[in-house]
Each structure stands twice: as C-alpha cells, then as structure tokens.
C-alpha positions in Angstrom: 47.5 43.3 35.6 44.3 42.0 34.1 42.5 39.1 35.8 41.7 35.9 34.1 43.7 33.1 32.5 46.9 33.7 30.6 46.2 34.3 26.9 48.6 33.5 24.0 48.2 35.0 20.5 49.4 32.7 17.7 50.0 33.7 14.1 49.8 30.8 11.6 51.3 31.5 8.2 49.5 29.8 5.3 49.5 26.0 5.2 47.8 23.4 7.3 51.2 22.1 8.3 51.8 25.4 10.1 48.3 25.7 11.5 47.7 22.3 13.0 50.8 22.1 15.3 50.1 25.7 16.6 46.5 24.7 17.3 47.7 21.6 19.2 50.2 23.7 21.1 47.2 26.0 22.1 45.2 23.0 23.2 48.1 21.7 25.3 48.6 25.0 27.0 44.9 25.0 27.9 45.0 21.5 29.3 48.3 22.1 31.1 48.0 25.6 32.4 44.4 26.7 31.8 45.6 29.2 29.2 43.4 30.5 26.3 44.6 31.3 22.8 43.7 33.1 19.7 44.9 31.7 16.3 45.3 34.4 13.8 45.1 33.2 10.1 45.7 34.8 6.7 43.1 35.3 4.0 45.1 33.3 1.4 44.9 30.2 3.6 41.1 30.2 3.8 39.6 26.8 2.6 36.9 24.4 3.5 39.4 22.2 5.3 40.8 25.1 7.3 37.3 26.3 8.3 36.3 22.8 9.4 39.4 22.5 11.4 39.0 25.8 13.1 35.4 25.1 13.9 36.4 21.8 15.6 38.7 23.6 18.1 37.7 23.8 21.8 36.3 27.0 23.4 39.7 27.8 24.8 41.1 28.4 21.3 39.5 31.2 19.3 40.3 32.0 15.7 40.6 35.4 13.9 41.0 35.7 10.2 42.9 38.7 8.8 41.5 40.6 5.8 42.9 39.9 2.4 45.9 41.8 1.0 47.0 42.2 -2.6 49.6 39.6 -3.7 49.1 39.9 -7.4 52.5 41.4 -8.0 54.3 38.3 -6.7 55.3 35.4 -8.9 53.4 32.2 -8.4 56.6 30.2 -7.7 57.9 32.6 -5.0 56.4 30.7 -2.1 58.7 31.9 0.7 58.7 35.5 -0.5 54.9 35.4 -0.7 54.5 34.0 2.8 56.6 36.8 4.2 55.0 39.5 2.0 51.5 38.6 3.1 52.6 38.9 6.7 54.3 42.3 6.1 51.3 43.7 4.2 49.0 42.5 7.0 50.8 44.4 9.8 48.1 47.0 10.5 45.5 44.3 10.8 47.7 42.1 13.0 48.4 45.2 15.2 44.7 45.8 15.6 44.0 42.2 16.7 46.9 42.3 19.2 45.7 45.7 20.6 42.2 44.3 21.0 43.6 41.2 22.8 45.7 43.4 25.0 42.6 45.2 26.1 40.3 42.2 26.6 42.6 39.4 27.8 45.7 38.8 29.9 48.0 38.6 26.9 51.3 37.0 27.9 52.9 35.9 24.6 52.8 36.3 20.9 53.9 33.2 19.0 54.8 33.2 15.3 56.6 30.8 12.9 59.8 31.6 10.9 57.8 33.1 8.0 55.7 35.3 10.3 58.5 37.2 12.1 57.5 40.4 10.3 54.6 40.4 12.7 57.0 41.2 15.6 57.1 44.7 14.0 53.4 45.2 14.5 52.9 48.3 16.6 52.1 47.7 20.3 53.4 44.2 20.8 54.0 44.1 24.5 53.8 40.4 25.2 56.7 38.0 25.1 57.8 37.3 21.5 58.3 33.6 20.8 59.2 31.8 17.7 57.5 28.4 16.9 59.4 26.2 14.5 57.4 23.3 12.9 60.6 21.4 12.1 63.1 19.1 13.8 66.2 20.2 15.7 68.6 19.4 12.9 66.7 21.8 10.6 66.6 24.4 13.4 70.4 24.0 14.0 71.0 24.6 10.3 68.9 27.7 10.4 70.7 29.1 13.4 74.1 28.4 12.0 73.2 29.5 8.5 74.7 33.0 8.5 78.2 31.6 9.3 77.7 28.7 6.8 76.7 31.1 4.1 79.8 33.2 4.7 82.3 30.3 5.0 81.1 27.8 2.3 82.5 28.6 -1.1 80.1 27.9 -4.0 77.0 25.9 -3.8 76.1 23.5 -0.9 75.2 20.8 -3.4 78.8 20.8 -4.7 80.5 20.3 -1.3 82.9 17.4 -1.2 82.4 17.0 2.6 79.2 17.0 4.6 78.1 20.0 6.7 78.8 19.3 10.4 76.7 21.0 13.0 76.9 20.5 16.8 75.0 17.5 17.9 73.8 16.7 14.4 74.6 13.8 12.0 76.7 15.0 9.1 74.5 16.5 6.3 75.7 16.0 2.7 75.6 19.2 0.7 72.8 18.0 -1.7 70.6 17.4 1.4 70.8 21.0 2.7 67.3 22.5 2.4 66.3 23.2 -1.2 65.9 27.1 -1.0 69.6 27.2 -0.1 70.8 25.2 -3.1 71.1 28.1 -5.5 72.7 31.3 -4.3 71.4 33.2 -7.4 67.8 32.5 -6.4 66.2 35.3 -4.4 65.0 32.8 -1.9 68.6 32.2 -0.8 69.1 35.7 0.5 65.7 35.6 2.1 66.5 32.5 4.0 69.8 33.8 5.3 68.1 37.0 6.5 65.4 34.9 8.2 68.1 33.0 10.0 69.7 36.2 11.3 66.2 37.3 12.6 65.6 33.9 14.2 68.6 34.5 16.5 67.7 38.1 17.3 64.0 38.7 17.2 62.5 36.2 19.6 62.9 35.6 23.4 62.5 31.9 23.0 62.2 29.2 20.3 59.6 26.4 20.6 60.3 23.5 18.3 58.0 20.7 17.3 60.4 17.8 18.1 61.3 15.8 21.1 64.5 14.9 22.8 64.5 11.2 22.2 64.5 11.4 18.4 67.6 13.7 18.3 69.1 13.8 21.7 72.5 15.2 20.8 71.0 18.0 18.8 68.7 18.9 21.7 71.6 19.0 24.1 73.7 21.1 21.8 70.9 23.7 21.3 70.4 23.9 25.1 74.0 24.9 25.4 74.8 26.8 22.2 78.4 27.8 21.4 77.2 31.3 20.5 76.1 33.5 23.4 72.9 35.4 23.1 70.9 32.9 21.1 67.4 32.4 22.3 66.7 29.3 24.4 65.3 26.4 22.6 62.5 24.3 23.9 61.5 21.0 22.2 57.7 20.7 23.1 56.7 18.0 20.6 55.3 15.9 19.3 52.4 18.2 18.3 50.2 16.3 15.9 46.5 16.4 15.1 44.5 14.8 18.0 40.9 14.5 18.8 39.5 16.0 22.0 39.6 12.6 23.6 43.3 12.3 23.0 43.0 9.8 20.1 42.9 10.3 16.4 39.7 12.1 15.3 37.9 12.9 12.2 40.1 14.7 9.7 40.1 18.4 9.0 37.7 18.4 6.1 35.0 16.7 8.1 35.2 13.3 6.5 33.7 10.7 8.8 36.3 8.6 10.7 35.3 5.4 8.9 36.5 6.3 5.4 36.5 3.6 2.8 40.2 3.1 3.0 39.9 2.4 6.7 37.3 -0.3 6.0 39.8 -1.8 3.5 42.5 -1.7 6.2 40.2 -3.6 8.6 40.4 -6.6 6.3 44.2 -6.7 6.1 46.5 -8.6 8.4 48.3 -6.8 11.2 51.3 -4.6 10.2 51.1 -5.9 6.6 50.3 -2.7 4.6 52.7 0.0 3.5 51.0 3.4 3.3 52.3 5.6 0.5 51.8 9.3 0.5 53.8 12.4 -0.4 51.7 15.0 1.4 49.2 17.5 0.2 51.8 19.4 -1.9 54.0 16.5 -3.1 54.0 15.2 -6.7 56.4 12.9 -8.5 57.5 13.2 -12.1 55.7 10.7 -14.4 58.8 8.5 -14.7 59.2 8.2 -11.0 55.5 7.6 -10.5 55.8 4.7 -12.9 58.8 3.3 -11.1 57.0 3.6 -7.8 54.0 1.7 -9.1 56.1 -1.1 -10.6 58.2 -1.2 -7.4 55.2 -1.7 -5.2 53.9 -4.4 -7.5 57.2 -6.1 -7.6 57.5 -6.0 -3.8 54.5 -8.3 -3.4 53.4 -6.3 -0.3 50.0 -4.9 0.4 49.8 -1.2 -0.1 47.5 1.8 0.3 48.7 4.6 -2.0 47.4 8.1 -2.1 47.9 8.9 -5.8 48.4 12.5 -6.9 48.8 13.7 -10.5 52.5 14.0 -11.5 54.3 17.3 -11.4 53.9 19.2 -14.7 57.6 19.7 -15.2 59.5 16.4 -14.8 62.4 18.3 -13.2 60.3 20.2 -10.7 58.5 19.0 -7.6 55.7 21.1 -6.3 56.5 22.8 -3.0 54.3 25.9 -3.3 51.9 26.5 -0.4 49.8 28.7 -2.8 49.5 26.1 -5.6 49.1 22.7 -4.1 45.9 21.5 -5.7 45.5 19.5 -9.0 42.4 18.8 -10.9 43.8 16.1 -13.1 42.8 12.4 -12.8 45.8 10.9 -11.0 45.0 7.3 -12.0 45.4 8.2 -15.7 49.2 8.4 -15.2 49.7 4.9 -13.7 51.2 2.1 -15.8 48.9 0.3 -18.1 47.3 -2.7 -16.4 48.7 -1.8 -12.9 45.3 -1.3 -11.3 44.0 -4.6 -12.4 47.2 -6.5 -11.6 47.4 -5.2 -8.0 43.7 -5.0 -7.0 44.0 -8.0 -4.7 46.8 -6.5 -2.6 46.6 -2.7 -3.2 44.2 0.1 -2.7 44.5 3.4 -4.6 43.0 6.6 -3.2 42.9 9.8 -5.3 44.7 12.8 -3.8 43.8 12.5 -0.1 43.4 10.0 2.8 42.7 10.4 6.6 46.4 10.0 7.3 46.4 10.1 11.1 43.8 7.3 11.1 45.7 5.3 8.6 48.9 5.5 10.6 47.0 4.6 13.8 45.5 1.5 12.2 46.9 -1.9 13.3 47.2 -3.1 9.7 49.7 -0.4 8.7 53.2 -1.7 8.9 55.2 0.9 7.1 55.0 4.4 5.6 56.7 5.4 2.3 56.9 9.1 3.0 58.2 12.4 1.6 59.5 13.1 5.1 57.5 16.2 5.8 58.0 16.8 9.4 54.3 16.7 10.5 53.9 13.3 8.7 57.1 12.1 10.3 55.9 12.9 13.8 52.5 11.2 13.1 54.4 8.1 12.0 56.6 8.1 15.1 53.7 8.7 17.5 51.8 5.7 16.0 54.9 3.5 15.9 55.1 3.1 12.1 58.6 2.6 10.5 59.3 4.6 7.4 60.8 4.4 3.9 62.2 7.9 3.1 61.6 9.5 -0.3 62.2 13.2 0.3 61.1 15.8 -2.3 61.6 19.4 -1.5 62.1 22.1 1.3 63.8 20.5 4.3 62.7 16.9 3.5 66.1 15.7 2.4 67.6 16.9 5.6 64.8 15.2 7.5 65.6 12.0 5.6 69.2 12.2 6.7 68.3 12.6 10.3 65.7 9.8 10.2 67.9 7.3 8.4 71.4 8.1 9.7 70.6 9.6 13.2 67.3 8.4 14.6 67.3 5.0 12.8 63.6 5.4 12.1 63.7 5.1 8.3 65.3 3.3 5.4 66.2 5.9 2.7 65.7 4.9 -0.9 68.8 5.3 -3.1 68.8 8.3 -5.5 68.0 6.1 -8.5 64.6 5.2 -7.1 64.2 2.5 -9.6 61.5 -0.2 -9.3 64.0 -2.8 -8.1 65.3 -0.7 -5.2 61.8 0.4 -4.3 60.6 -3.2 -4.2 63.6 -4.4 -2.1 63.3 -1.6 0.5 59.5 -1.9 0.9 59.9 -5.7 1.3 62.7 -5.2 3.8 60.7 -2.8 5.9 57.3 -4.6 5.9 58.7 -8.1 6.4 61.3 -6.9 9.0 64.3 -8.2 7.2 67.8 -6.7 7.6 67.6 -3.0 8.3 63.8 -3.4 8.5 64.0 -5.2 11.8 66.3 -2.5 13.3 64.1 0.3 12.1 60.9 -1.3 13.4 62.6 -1.8 16.8 63.9 1.8 17.0 60.5 3.3 16.0 58.8 1.3 18.8 61.3 2.8 21.2 60.7 6.3 19.9 56.9 5.8 20.1 57.2 5.0 23.8 59.6 7.9 24.4 57.3 10.4 22.7 54.4 9.3 24.9 56.6 9.5 28.0 57.8 13.0 27.2 54.2 14.2 27.3 53.4 12.8 30.7 53.9 14.6 34.0 57.6 15.2 34.5 58.3 14.3 30.9 60.8 16.3 28.8 58.2 18.1 26.6 55.9 18.8 29.5 58.7 20.2 31.6 59.9 22.4 28.7 56.3 23.8 28.2 56.0 24.5 31.9 59.3 26.4 31.9 58.2 28.5 28.9 54.8 29.3 30.4 56.4 30.2 33.8 58.7 32.7 32.0 55.8 34.2 30.0 53.7 34.7 33.2 56.6 36.1 35.1 57.4 38.7 32.4 53.7 39.6 32.1 53.6 40.3 35.9 
C-alpha cells in the first residue's frame, strides 16, 4: 500500500451546481481526515468563472481538465444526453487520469454524480466507486424507485389522479415529478430510467447533499430501504460555497465581496428585503416576468431582483447546462415605468449577484427562488425563508418537499398572478400567517444544519463512516 494521505478522485459533470458541492466535499474531507482530492472537469464546462473557482481551492484539492470531445452531433436541447455522451466519449482520458493517480497517490475512492456513471467503465478503476447526488433525499428516493414506478404507472405522471407516495416522503403530485419524466415519448425519459437502474447497481455508496433535519423521514427510509442490495445512503450536507475561513467568500468569478448590491443592502432595515433569483439557467416567459414585477411592486416590500432576459419561447423554460447565457438586455422586458416607480424600495441587478453574500446579509428577509437545490441549501444555512417558484428539472419536487414537508417555504399558486405574488411576498417578509411559521422553521433548520457539521453531528458521522469504509477497502 502506498504511503501518504488518502486520495479521492472526483468527476464533476458540467455545471457549477455540480462542481461546487463536490469541491466543498473535497475540502471537508481534507479538514476532517487529512485527505487530498483531484477534481476532474470536462472541456465543455471551461469558463472564466470555473477557472477562478478552481484557482481559489486549497492545495489539498487539485484540478485536472479533460481534453475536448466532439459533441456536434447532439441536439442543443438534449442536455441530459449531452452530459452522458461527453462522459462516455471521455473514457480514455478519464482512465489515463485515474491510472496516473493510482501510481502517484493512495487512491481510495472515485466519486461521480448521476450523469457521470459512465466513468465507472473506465479501465483500471480499482478504488471504491461512490455516487454523489447534488439533490435532496426526496429526489434521490424518486430516482431509486423509478424503475418500479415507470413499470407500474399507466400513462404520464402529470395525468395521475393521486400523488406518488414514496417511503418517508411527502406525497408528490404527478405534475411535480421531475420534468424529464413528464413525457414518455421523449428520449430523456428512457435515459433517466436507465440512470436510475445504474444508481442502484453501479456504486458501493451514495453520498447526498442534504441533511437529516430537513427531511428526517426520508433519511430514515433510505437508511433502511425495503429493497435489499441498494447501496447505503449517506446525507453529508449541507455542502455549499464557503470561504477558507468558513464564512462566505468572494464569488466564483472573482468579484470583490463588497459588490454594489451589498452596499445597497447595508442601507436597508434588518430582514426587510426579499431576494429574487431564478439561478444561472432560469428564465421566465415575458408574461410571468411582468406579473412578477407588478407583484413585487404591489407587495410594497423592499426587493433585490436578479433580472434575466425572458425565455425565447413562452412555453419553455431554459434548463440546458450548455446554453444558459443570454446577451439580451434584461431590463428592456420590464413593464413600462416599473424601474422608476420602485427605485426607492427595489434594486435591479442584471443577470448575476453574489448570492451567498446576499443570503448571508442581515437585511435579507426572504428568498423568492426557483428551488434549485444548491440555492435552497444556501438559504437554509443562512436562515432565509423562501417563496417557491419552481421552473424545471427537479425544482417542482423540491418545492413540494420544502412547502409540504420541511415547512421552509410558501409555494406560489400555479396562476402566479401579481395579486398572489404580492400577497405571498408580503406574508413572508412581514411574518404574517404562514410567513411566521416558515420563518420559525427555517431558523430551526439553520441551527440543525450547523449542528450536523459539528463533532458528533449527523453529517460528520456519516462522512467519517464513508471514509472509514474507503480506507478499509483500500487496505
């Protein structure tokens, strides 16, 4: 056996939402167990933001970029298929990196996410194979039960009269099942079912970026699954972007910590501002964008809105990892006169804001969010209650869990008209009705998240157990 610290290879499929939690996992392994790690990234994900983020990592976490592969034969809208294809076409390069690490380091584990499982087929993988899921336990439970659901549910999930019931999970209405599963004729459907089968068979363990307190019944159910032979599940979250000092640091594109929007927040009363953002890949249709603007205005609350240009097709919301940028002027799509009428209470920011710092700011009292899981965890860690406005992928399922299970969000009605938006925003920020309960529950979850990361906490214990198994198998 080679001397030196244990080493973990981690494959991050494209998207900062995949890379950041893996990097934070690597940093936690280093701090907890003295482990080192190599983050392996794909050429299609290369960007200034990613390069800055990778350059900011501590010496214990190295980065290796794979050479580009040809993806020109794949449709632009085939996001899931493209993620998987890029991994499959990169197998020789992945195998070469793993072989090198096996020669130069004490490689104990190879960690991939659900779209990178093709890499388990790379020649010469001798380390423990582990799956990392950047999602919550409800979504993971759906994935693990999907083969049986696909076989037993007639027709489309969206047409189900009764919700889907999974062990330890709140009932999930059919329309809230993850979007790639809503059309059986779409090639993505079969891909997702196949991925679900592989999740149960290909990995020795599953690490999930969630924590027990936010979904305790689901955590317990996955620890004792009804089906024998499923890999053990370890909730090791929350894994969110942190600075080396343990607090919120400069954001991944190198923007200084005191961005203009933070200076604006400094001048606002405590917990008075609702932060509005739909993530780096989220865009609303023009009509909904107008309703949101008018709803914020009607609410009378202070707001900080990260404005993105509307989706080109009013019936389509952009969820493609490979096409998330827009060069349009987003402010041009706002209602006439809106900017002037709200300038005393609102701040509009085009396309991007330092989200972790905004959520950590004392003036932020609510988060109107698309319910992307990384954003959700950031909100919980910083104790910010949420208004749920899910768009695509697993976000509708997240919204169900947050509003009906965890009690950490108020979900907007499907109409999403200006009146309902105004009422819910006001209820959350002012702490009326459900708003008071949500604020109290989020405060509890914030405390529980921190406790789980301390010595003897649930997440720390889970991570220790995983690392012990990796080292035992390597020996």
